[in-house]
C-alpha positions as CSV (number, residue, x, y, z in Angstrom):
1,K,19.0,-105.9,33.0
2,L,16.5,-105.3,30.4
3,Q,18.6,-105.4,26.6
4,E,18.8,-102.0,25.0
5,P,16.6,-101.5,22.1
6,P,18.0,-100.9,18.5
7,F,19.3,-97.1,17.4
8,R,17.1,-97.4,14.5
9,R,14.0,-98.3,17.2
10,F,13.7,-94.5,17.9
11,L,13.4,-93.8,13.9
12,E,11.0,-96.5,13.2
13,I,8.6,-95.2,16.6
14,L,8.8,-91.8,15.4
15,R,7.8,-93.0,11.9
16,D,5.0,-95.3,13.1
17,K,3.3,-92.7,15.0
18,P,0.7,-89.9,13.9
19,K,2.8,-86.3,14.0
20,P,0.2,-83.6,14.6
21,D,2.7,-81.8,16.1
22,Q,5.2,-79.7,13.8
23,G,8.0,-80.0,16.0
24,L,8.0,-83.8,15.6
25,R,7.5,-83.4,12.1
26,T,10.5,-81.3,11.4
27,L,12.6,-83.6,13.4
28,L,11.5,-86.6,11.3
29,V,12.5,-84.7,8.1
30,R,16.1,-84.3,9.4
31,L,16.6,-87.8,11.1
32,E,15.0,-89.0,7.5
33,E,18.0,-87.1,5.8
34,L,20.2,-88.6,8.2
35,D,19.0,-92.3,7.5
36,D,19.2,-91.3,3.7
37,Y,23.5,-91.4,4.3
38,G,23.4,-94.5,6.5
39,F,23.5,-93.1,9.7
40,F,21.0,-95.2,11.9
41,N,23.0,-98.2,9.9
42,H,26.4,-97.2,10.8
43,A,25.2,-96.4,14.4
44,E,24.1,-100.2,14.7
45,A,27.2,-101.8,13.4
46,S,29.2,-100.1,15.5
47,N,28.4,-100.8,18.9
48,N,31.6,-103.1,19.1
49,L,34.1,-100.8,18.3
50,W,35.7,-100.9,22.1
51,E,36.3,-104.4,21.3
52,T,37.7,-104.1,17.9
53,E,41.1,-104.9,17.5
54,G,41.9,-103.0,14.3
55,P,42.2,-99.4,13.3
56,V,38.0,-98.0,13.0
57,V,37.8,-95.2,10.2
58,I,34.6,-93.5,10.6
59,R,34.3,-90.6,7.7
60,V,31.9,-87.6,7.9
61,H,32.6,-86.6,4.8
62,T,30.9,-88.5,2.5
63,T,28.3,-85.5,2.2
64,Q,29.1,-82.0,1.5
65,N,25.8,-80.7,3.8
66,D,27.8,-78.9,6.9
67,N,24.9,-79.9,9.2
68,L,25.2,-83.2,8.2
69,Q,28.6,-83.5,9.1
70,R,28.5,-81.7,12.3
71,A,25.4,-84.4,13.2
72,F,27.7,-87.1,12.2
73,A,30.8,-86.0,14.1
74,S,29.1,-84.8,17.3
75,L,26.8,-88.1,17.5
76,N,29.8,-90.7,16.9
77,F,32.0,-89.0,19.6
78,Y,29.1,-88.7,21.9
79,G,28.4,-92.5,21.4
80,L,32.3,-93.0,22.4
81,Y,32.2,-90.7,25.6
82,K,29.4,-93.1,27.0
83,D,30.4,-96.1,25.8
84,M,33.7,-95.2,27.7
85,F,32.3,-95.0,31.3
86,R,30.3,-98.4,30.5
87,R,33.9,-100.2,30.2
88,G,35.0,-98.7,33.2
89,L,38.2,-97.8,34.4
90,Q,41.5,-99.0,32.9
91,E,44.8,-100.3,34.0
92,E,46.6,-98.7,31.1
93,I,45.9,-97.1,27.3
94,T,44.2,-99.6,25.5
95,H,42.5,-96.9,22.3
96,A,43.6,-93.9,20.5
97,I,40.3,-91.8,19.1
98,I,42.2,-89.5,16.8
99,F,39.6,-86.8,15.6
100,D,40.7,-85.0,12.4
101,E,38.9,-81.8,11.2
102,A,37.3,-81.6,14.9
103,H,36.0,-78.2,14.4
104,R,33.0,-80.3,13.1
105,A,32.0,-80.8,16.5
106,A,34.3,-78.2,18.7
107,G,31.6,-76.8,19.5
108,L,30.5,-80.2,22.3
109,R,30.6,-79.0,25.5
110,L,31.7,-82.5,26.3
111,I,34.7,-82.2,24.4
112,P,37.0,-80.8,27.7
113,T,35.3,-83.0,29.8
114,M,36.3,-86.3,27.6
115,A,39.9,-84.7,27.8
116,K,40.0,-84.6,31.3
117,E,38.6,-88.4,32.3
118,C,39.8,-90.3,29.0
119,R,43.0,-91.4,30.4
120,K,42.2,-92.8,33.3
121,Y,39.6,-94.6,31.3
122,G,42.6,-96.2,28.7
123,V,41.5,-93.8,26.0
124,S,44.7,-91.5,24.5
125,L,42.3,-88.5,22.6
126,V,44.2,-86.6,19.9
127,L,42.2,-83.6,18.2
128,A,43.5,-82.0,15.2
129,S,41.8,-78.6,13.6
130,Q,43.0,-75.7,11.8
131,A,42.5,-73.3,14.0
132,V,42.7,-72.6,17.8
133,K,39.6,-70.7,18.4
134,D,37.8,-74.1,17.3
135,F,38.0,-75.3,20.3
136,N,36.7,-74.6,23.8
137,T,39.0,-72.5,26.1
138,A,38.4,-75.1,28.9
139,L,40.1,-77.4,26.6
140,F,43.5,-76.5,26.7
141,S,44.0,-77.2,30.8
142,A,43.3,-81.1,29.6
143,V,45.7,-81.2,27.3
144,A,49.6,-82.2,27.7
145,N,51.0,-82.6,24.3
146,Y,50.6,-80.1,21.3
147,L,52.1,-80.7,17.8
148,V,52.0,-77.0,16.5
149,L,52.3,-76.1,12.6
150,R,52.5,-72.9,10.8
151,L,49.6,-70.6,12.5
152,T,48.0,-67.1,11.8
153,E,48.8,-64.3,14.5
154,P,45.9,-64.3,16.2
155,D,45.6,-68.2,16.6
156,A,49.7,-68.3,17.2
157,K,48.8,-66.0,20.5
158,S,45.7,-67.7,21.4
159,L,48.1,-71.1,21.7
160,V,51.1,-69.4,23.2
161,R,48.8,-68.1,26.1
162,N,48.2,-71.8,27.0
163,V,51.5,-73.4,26.4
164,A,54.3,-71.0,27.5
165,S,55.4,-68.7,30.3
166,S,55.1,-64.8,29.7
167,A,58.4,-64.2,28.7
168,Q,58.7,-66.5,26.1
169,E,55.3,-65.5,24.3
170,R,56.5,-62.8,21.5
171,M,59.3,-65.4,20.6
172,L,57.0,-68.3,20.3
173,I,54.7,-66.4,18.5
174,D,56.9,-65.2,16.0
175,K,58.4,-68.3,15.6
176,I,54.9,-69.9,14.8
177,K,54.0,-67.5,12.3
178,Q,57.0,-68.1,10.5
179,M,57.5,-71.6,10.8
180,E,58.6,-73.6,7.6
181,R,56.4,-76.1,5.5
182,F,56.9,-79.7,7.2
183,K,58.2,-78.1,10.2
184,A,56.3,-78.1,13.7
185,L,56.7,-77.1,17.6
186,Y,56.3,-79.9,19.8
187,F,55.2,-78.9,23.2
188,S,55.2,-81.3,26.0
189,E,54.3,-81.5,29.4
190,G,57.0,-81.2,31.7
191,K,59.4,-79.1,29.6
192,K,60.1,-75.6,29.2
193,K,61.0,-75.2,25.6
194,P,59.2,-76.6,22.8
195,S,61.4,-79.4,20.3
196,V,61.1,-78.6,16.7
197,I,59.7,-81.5,14.6
198,S,60.5,-82.1,11.4
199,L,57.7,-83.9,9.5
200,Q,57.9,-86.4,7.1
201,P,55.2,-85.4,3.8
202,L,53.3,-88.4,2.5
203,D,53.7,-89.5,-0.9
204,W,50.0,-90.3,-2.9
């Protein structure tokens, strides 16, 4: 029943101890860069995301550094994953995690695992990316619904293999490749054919 130390404490320990090891010095340099962007401050502030009633937006694009973006995205997602289990089983969906530009952490092996487990823990998981190849193929067996906009032929082929019968493949690939702007196909679990959806463009 010991209280967990603050997340920042890990960084403080590394700073305080002598570092004869080159690997530890390299690690500290990388963590210092994350700290410059407020990562450790944000981690402390976000401990109660599951108790928050309003929407919470975590922006990873405040830096143009791709490695930092991936680190932010991966560590935040991993934190949500761990806390989901701490919360325990839920009787209904209580939260939705919407991960835009999900290719930032698409390589995480826990994404397919979370997709399989999250529903019974009261979480709806939405992943959005511009390319099907961004995701581990293990993810597709856990996905119930797809909203598909126009894709290139390789991406259309990859996706259709996971959502349609072999008899429908060629027709759907051609349809996805030729999709008009603001049109999409909605594939839903239990339905043999996708529905055509018109999207409403936002006026910024």
